[in-house]
N, C-alpha and C positions, 0 to 999 in steps of 0.2 A: 504494500500500500504506500503510494507516494503522495505526500502532503506538501504542497508548495505554500510558502508564506510570503505574502506580498504587501507592499505599502506604496502609496503614491509619491512619497518623499522620504528623504533620509531623516533619521531621528524620531520616527513615529513609534518604534518599538518592535519592528519586524524581527530583529535578531534576538531581542529579549524573549519573544514568544517562541521562535523556532528552537532556540537553545534549550529553553525550559521544557518544551514539549518532548524533545529528544531525551532529556535527562529524566523525564517522568515515565518514559516507557521502560518496560522490562529490559528490552534490548532495542537499539535503534542505530540507524546510520544517519549522520548529519552531514549534509553537503552544502558548503558555502559557495554559492554561485555569484556572490557579489565580488567578482574577481578584481575590480578596480580598488576596492577598499574592504577586503575581508577582515572580519574581526571576531567571528565565532570562536576561533582557536584561542583567543585571549581568555575566554571564559573556561573552555574545556581543558586547556593546557595539556594536550595529548602527549602520550609517551610513545617511544619507539617510532619516531617519525621517519617516514621514507619519502624521498623526493623523486619526482619524475619530470623531466624537462618536456615542454610542449613546443612543437615546431610547426611551421607552416611552409608551404612551397613558395619561393620567390623567384621570378625570372632572372636569369643571368645571360649576358650578351656575349656571343662570339663575334667580335668585331671583324674578323677576317671573312665572315660569311654575310654580314649585314650590308645591304646595298642601299639602305635609306628609303625603302619603299613606303614606309609609314603605315603599313597595314595594321600592325600591332597598335600603333598610336591611335589610329581611327577606331579600332575595336574597343580600347579601354575606356570605359565610362567613368572611371575613377581618377583619370588623369595621372596615372602612375607611370606613364611612359611619355617621353618627349624626345624629338630628334633636334638636337641643338649643336651648332658648330660642326656639323658633319659626323656626329656621334649619337648613338641611341643612349638615353639616360633612363635609369630605373629609379623611381622614388619609392623605396621600400616601405616607408611609413604610411603611405596611402594605398599600397597594393592590397587587394582583397583575396589574393591567392586563388583566383578562379581558374587559372591555367589556360584561358582562352588565347592569350597572346602567343603562347608556345604552340598551341594547336593550329592557329591561323597563319603563322609566319611562313611565307612561301619558300624562303631560303633556308629554313631550319636553323636560323641563327640564334634562336632562343632555347635555352634549356632551363632546368629548375634546380635550385639549391634549397637546403633546409635552413630556416631561420628560427631561432629560439624566441618565442614571444612571452614565455612565462613558465609556470610550473604548477604541479599538483602535489600537495603535501598530504600524506595519509598517516594517521596514528590512532591511538585508542585512549579514551578517557572513561574509566570505570565501565559502564554499560553501553557506551556510545563509540562507534567507529566514526572518526572525524576525517572528512575529506575537504580540503581547502584549495580553491583555485586562486592563483596569484598572477595577474597580468603585469608584464613589465611596463614601466612608465613610458608613455609616448606611443604605445601601440594602438593601431586603429580600432581593433575589435577584440573582445574577449570571447566571442562565440566559439572559436575552435577549442578553447579551454573548457567552456561549459559543456560542449558536446562530449568531450572525453570524461569529464566529471560524471555526467549522467549515463555514460556508456560503461562505467566501471563495472567489473564483474559483481553480480549480485551476491550479497551475503545471505546466509540463512536467517534473515531477520524480517519480521513482519512490517516494521515501520521504517520508512525513509522520510526524513524531513529535509526539504529543499529551501534553503534561505536565499531568496531571490534578490537580484539587484533592486534598488528603489526605482520607482517610476514605471513607465509602460513602453519602453523602447524595445528594439529587436532582441537585446540580451535577456530581457524579461520574458518575451515570447518564447525564446529558446528554452528558458528554464522551466516553463509551465506546460510545454506541449504534451508531455507524457504523464502529467500529474493526474492522480485520481480525484483529488480534491484541492481547492484553493482556500486559504484563510487570508482575508483582507484585514489588515490592521489599520485602525483609524484613530486619530487624536481629536479632541473636542475643540477644534478651532475652525473658523471659516476657511482659512488657507488650507488646513489639513483636509477638510471636506472636499474642497475643489480638486485636490490631487487624488483623494480617495475615489472620486467619481470617475477618474480616468482609468484606474485599475478595475473598477466595477464594470466599465464598458469593455475593457479588455477580456475579462473572464467570460462575459456574456458572448463576446465575439468568438471565443474559442469553445463556447458551449460547455464550460466546466461547472460542475457543482461547486458551490462556494457558500461561505458564511463569513461574518465579521466578528472581530475581536475589538472592543473599544478600550483603548488604553488611556491612562492619565485622567481617569474620570473624577469629576468633582460634583458636589451637590449643585442642583440647579439645571439650567438649560444646557443641553449638549447637542451642538449642531450635527455631530456625527450620528448620534442616536436618532435625531429627527430625519436625517437623510435615509437611514436604514428603514425607519418606519414608513416613510413616504414611498420608498422603492421596494418594499416587501423583501428586504434583505434580512436573513436570519441572523440574529445576534447570538453568538455562541458563548461569549463571556465578556465580563467587564472587569478591567484591572484598575484599581483605585490609584489616584495620584497621592503617593505616600512617601514620606521622607525615608522610611525604612527601605522601601524598594529602590529608591534612588541611591541610597548609600551602598547597598549590597551590589547593585548593578555597576555603579561607578568604580567599585573596587574589583571589578572583573570576577565576581563570584556568582554562582548560579543559585537563584532563589530556591529552586526545588531541593537543592542539597544543603540549604541553610536552615529552612523553616518548614515544619510539617504542614502549616496552613497553606503555604504556597505549593507544596507537593500535591495537596488535595485539590487546589485550584486548577493546576495544569493537568493533573491526572484526570480530573473530571472533564476538562476541555478536550483532552485526547480521546476519552471515551465517547463524547458526543460526536466528534468528527468521525470516528470509526463507525459509529452507528449510522451517521449520514451516508458514508460511503457504501456500507452494506445495503442501506435502503435504496440508494441509487442503482447499485448492482442488481438487486432483486427486481427493481422496476423495469430495467432494460434487458432482463434475461428472458 
């Protein structure tokens, strides 16, 4: 069962929810797909960490074969190639590794080389297998890393938590495409609700079953709760705005492992999500 945790913006509590859900499970896999700024590992502090470099294919020019026809330049929609001063230039930072320039070059003057764009770190923290994607600074896209994170060999574990990047861009779409259920995390501000509405539209577009977790809740009006009521979004849980939660979280400790009341909160949330997934599976079988 793959559960993706999303938020429309950073700082909403997406990692808080995904880390604690993983820790509340009997056994779980936690996958940090926020490859530009991964931070789940700061909480889990995994042991026996192994590293795998992630590469993409980048075109390389054999100048002895290139006749300046510019077929490759015209083909590339990302402007990663240019013919300047009688030489073909490759701009690696904007190349999307589609391989089309190599395929279409009539002189076979282009080949491919491997370029390291980041890495995947894997380790264990008590009951949780922790997979973390790290994108090198300046790289165009983290999608190749996310693909490999999600294609990692399956463990004999029922629950996989996917900590998605914030927002609703392509890297988020890649993170949720195989998810069985999506949890949308919202905070009680008008700005937060605006961004929440974007991930709400995204999961509807992907036709994913989903529900909301309201974070940083205070007494009184809650714009996020109002949005959920008006749009018939199931509210799975509410997490209070509390100094204790802030202190534990800011010290990179896991709520579930610190206080029984938080273990109960997230274990209950996990149970509700699992029931939702089973209900959806039964309805479509």
